[in-house]
C-alpha positions in Angstrom: 33.6 37.1 -5.7 35.9 36.2 -2.9 38.1 37.9 -0.4 41.4 36.0 0.9 43.3 37.3 3.7 46.4 35.5 4.3 45.9 32.0 5.6 43.3 33.1 8.1 40.4 31.8 5.7 38.0 33.1 3.2 35.1 35.1 3.0 32.8 34.4 -0.4 30.2 36.4 -1.5 27.7 34.1 -3.2 24.8 36.4 -3.0 21.0 35.4 -4.4 19.0 35.6 -7.6 15.1 35.9 -7.7 13.7 32.9 -9.4 12.0 33.5 -13.3 11.0 30.2 -13.8 7.5 28.9 -14.5 5.3 28.9 -10.8 2.7 26.4 -10.2 -0.2 26.6 -7.7 -1.6 24.0 -5.1 -1.9 21.2 -8.0 1.8 21.6 -8.7 3.0 21.7 -5.1 0.9 18.6 -4.1 2.2 16.7 -7.3 5.8 17.5 -6.5 5.5 16.5 -2.8 4.0 13.4 -4.1 6.9 12.7 -6.5 9.4 13.4 -3.5 7.3 11.1 -1.0 7.6 8.2 -3.9 11.3 9.0 -4.3 11.7 8.4 -0.7 9.9 5.5 0.0 11.3 3.7 -3.1 14.9 4.6 -1.8 15.7 6.9 -5.2 18.7 9.2 -4.5 19.3 7.7 -1.3 21.8 4.9 -0.2 21.6 1.5 -1.4 20.2 -0.2 2.0 17.1 2.0 1.6 16.4 0.4 -1.9 16.7 -3.2 -0.6 13.7 -3.4 1.3 11.0 -2.5 -1.3 12.6 -4.5 -4.2 13.1 -7.5 -1.9 9.3 -7.0 -1.3 8.6 -6.8 -4.5 10.7 -10.0 -5.5 9.2 -11.8 -2.8 5.4 -11.7 -3.4 6.3 -12.2 -7.5 7.6 -15.5 -6.6 4.0 -17.3 -6.6 3.7 -16.2 -10.0 6.6 -16.9 -11.4 6.5 -20.7 -9.9 3.0 -21.1 -11.2 3.8 -20.2 -14.7 6.8 -22.5 -14.5 4.6 -25.2 -13.4 2.8 -24.6 -16.5 5.2 -24.3 -18.9 6.8 -27.6 -17.5 3.6 -29.8 -17.5 1.6 -28.1 -20.6 2.1 -31.3 -22.8 1.8 -34.0 -20.0 -1.5 -33.1 -18.1 -4.7 -31.9 -19.7 -5.8 -30.1 -16.4 -3.4 -27.7 -15.7 -1.5 -27.3 -12.2 -2.7 -24.1 -10.7 -0.8 -23.4 -7.3 -2.7 -20.0 -6.9 -5.5 -18.2 -8.5 -6.1 -14.5 -9.0 -8.5 -14.2 -6.3 -5.7 -15.7 -3.7 -2.8 -13.8 -5.1 -4.7 -10.7 -3.8 -4.3 -12.1 -0.5 -0.5 -12.9 -0.8 -0.1 -8.7 -1.5 -0.6 -8.7 2.4 3.0 -9.6 2.6 3.4 -5.9 1.7 2.1 -4.9 5.3 6.1 -5.1 6.2 6.5 -2.5 3.3 3.7 0.1 5.0 5.5 -0.5 8.5 8.5 0.5 6.9 8.0 3.2 4.5 4.7 4.8 5.9 7.0 6.2 9.0 9.8 7.0 6.8 7.7 9.2 4.7 5.8 11.2 7.4 8.0 11.2 10.6 11.1 12.9 9.4 9.0 15.9 8.4 7.6 16.5 12.3 10.9 15.2 13.7 12.7 17.7 11.4 10.1 20.6 11.6 10.1 21.3 8.1 6.1 21.8 7.7 6.0 25.3 8.3 8.4 25.7 5.3 5.8 23.5 3.3 2.7 24.9 4.2 4.0 28.4 3.8 2.2 28.5 0.9 0.7 27.6 -1.2 0.5 24.0 0.4 -2.4 23.3 2.3 -2.8 20.4 5.1 -5.6 18.7 2.9 -2.7 18.6 0.1 0.1 17.3 2.6 -2.5 14.8 3.1 -3.4 13.6 -0.2 0.0 13.7 -1.6 1.5 11.7 1.1 -1.5 9.1 1.1 -1.4 8.9 -2.7 2.3 8.3 -2.8 1.9 5.4 -0.2 -1.3 3.8 -2.1 0.4 4.2 -5.7 3.5 2.2 -4.8 1.3 -0.4 -2.8 -0.7 -0.6 -6.0 1.8 -1.0 -8.1 3.9 -3.7 -5.9 0.3 -5.6 -6.1 -0.5 -5.1 -9.5 2.6 -6.4 -11.1 3.0 -9.8 -9.5 -0.5 -10.1 -11.2 0.0 -9.1 -14.5 3.5 -11.6 -14.3 1.0 -14.5 -13.7 -1.3 -13.5 -16.2 0.8 -12.8 -19.5 2.8 -16.0 -18.0 -0.4 -18.3 -17.8 -1.4 -16.8 -21.3 1.7 -17.4 -22.8 1.9 -21.3 -21.8 -1.4 -22.1 -22.5 -2.4 -23.8 -25.3 -3.9 -20.9 -27.1 -3.0 -17.5 -26.1 -6.1 -15.9 -27.3 -8.4 -18.2 -25.5 -7.4 -17.8 -22.7 -7.5 -14.2 -23.0 -11.1 -13.9 -23.9 -11.5 -16.5 -21.0 -10.4 -14.4 -18.4 -11.8 -10.9 -19.5 -13.2 -10.5 -15.8 -9.8 -10.3 -14.5 -9.2 -7.6 -16.1 -11.3 -5.2 -14.0 -11.6 -7.6 -10.8 -7.4 -7.6 -10.4 -7.2 -4.1 -10.7 -10.4 -3.5 -8.3 -9.1 -5.3 -5.6 -5.9 -4.5 -5.8 -6.7 -0.9 -5.5 -9.2 -1.3 -2.1 -6.4 -3.3 -0.3 -3.7 -0.5 -1.3 -5.9 2.6 -0.1 -6.9 0.5 3.0 -3.3 -0.5 4.1 -2.0 3.5 3.2 -4.1 4.8 5.3 -4.0 3.2 8.3 -0.1 2.9 7.7 0.1 7.1 7.4 -2.3 7.5 10.0 -0.7 6.0 12.8 2.5 7.3 11.1 1.1 10.8 11.7 0.8 10.4 15.5 4.7 10.4 16.2 7.8 11.5 14.8 9.4 8.6 16.0 9.5 6.2 12.9 10.2 3.1 15.2 7.2 3.8 17.1 5.3 4.2 14.2 6.3 1.0 12.7 5.4 -1.1 15.8 2.0 0.5 15.9 1.0 -0.4 12.9 2.7 -3.8 13.1 0.8 -4.2 16.8 -2.8 -3.1 15.4 -2.8 -5.7 12.7 -1.5 -8.3 14.8 -3.4 -7.6 18.1 -6.3 -7.6 16.4 -6.0 -10.7 14.3 -5.3 -12.2 17.9 -8.3 -10.9 19.4 -10.6 -11.7 16.7 -9.1 -15.1 16.6 -10.0 -15.8 20.7 -13.7 -14.0 20.2 -14.3 -16.8 17.1 -13.2 -19.7 19.0 -13.9 -23.2 17.4 -17.0 -22.8 15.1 -18.7 -25.5 13.5 -18.5 -26.0 9.4 -20.9 -23.5 7.7 -21.0 -21.1 10.6 -19.3 -17.5 11.0 -18.9 -14.5 13.9 -19.0 -11.0 13.6 -16.0 -11.2 15.7 -14.1 -11.7 11.9 -14.5 -7.8 11.4 -12.4 -7.1 14.4 -9.4 -8.4 12.3 -8.2 -5.0 10.9 -5.3 -7.5 9.1 -7.6 -9.5 6.8 -10.9 -7.5 6.7 -10.1 -6.0 2.9 -10.3 -9.9 1.9 -13.7 -9.7 2.5 -14.2 -7.3 0.0 -11.9 -9.1 -2.5 -14.4 -11.9 -2.1 -17.5 -9.9 -3.2 -15.6 -8.7 -6.1 -14.3 -12.2 -7.4 -17.6 -14.6 -6.2 -20.3 -12.4 -5.2 -20.3 -13.3 -1.7 -18.2 -14.3 1.2 -16.1 -17.1 0.6 -17.5 -20.2 2.4 -14.4 -20.9 4.2 -14.1 -17.6 6.0 -14.7 -17.1 9.5 -17.8 -14.6 8.3 -19.7 -17.2 6.2 -23.1 -17.6 7.5 -23.4 -14.4 9.0 -26.8 -12.8 7.7 -25.5 -9.6 5.8 -22.0 -10.4 6.5 -20.1 -8.7 3.2 -22.7 -5.7 4.1 -21.1 -5.1 7.3 -17.5 -5.8 5.9 -18.1 -2.8 3.4 -19.6 -0.8 6.1 -16.4 -1.4 8.5 -14.2 -1.3 5.5 -15.4 2.6 5.2 -15.3 3.4 8.6 -11.8 2.3 9.1 -11.2 4.5 6.1 -13.0 7.4 7.3 -11.5 7.6 10.7 -7.8 7.1 9.3 -8.5 10.3 7.0 -10.1 12.0 9.8 -6.5 11.5 12.3 -4.8 12.7 9.2 -6.8 15.9 8.6 -7.1 16.6 12.3 -3.2 16.3 12.7 -2.4 18.2 9.8 -4.8 21.1 10.6 -2.5 23.6 11.8 1.1 23.5 11.1 2.8 22.7 14.5 0.5 19.9 15.5 
């Protein structure tokens, strides 16, 4: 209904209707926030500028797989030993390029909720602080896993198709089918919890992004200074200070069963065990920060 009085304007009686659709509980609310966070991170239903960064980075990390498959195709009838510019284990390390994605997306997913003061609305019911943390952390982890795993799929299928026998290649690389997803998951959760935890400490996206990159760069530089020049075959526990490459030691444990002989942690007694311990410590610290920050709505 509308009432119009000459040229002075209009008054509209919109009214409200009660919602009579299906009602979900905590699980439904958490899943809805999870989907909304993923859409925001990927730029879905947002201006095209928001879609550039994630998909450009996905293209960048996929390039080594395409190049490797292309070389294998060109040289398939010329060389007995195939040229391999990157292995599946090394490719997990290339996924670290998506750290830039974490520095861009984690603040964009976390900071606006606090800056725009929508947390009281979210936590009215039935969503809790734990549900909020699970949804946000799950969204970033899922995207990181997908963007790190898809290039591995391209590499595996491409190598299988350009090999002499696709069946023999498949059966000869069955271990890749569990090692790659496991190590990619380890990296995705690790970088996601660091990014989301730091982003939860401020409502300014640029500060959060600088904090994420700063932590990784500072610990990497500090670790390099403390390690110094070591003789071949000797390592140092200072390598564990490098937050950036810490999960790559776990990658080596999965693929090789031991620390890579060329890594700065080689030669350290129980170096792999220390790496697992520090990994868990950082994860628990990040999760603790998130749970503390969202104990109360107004924090």
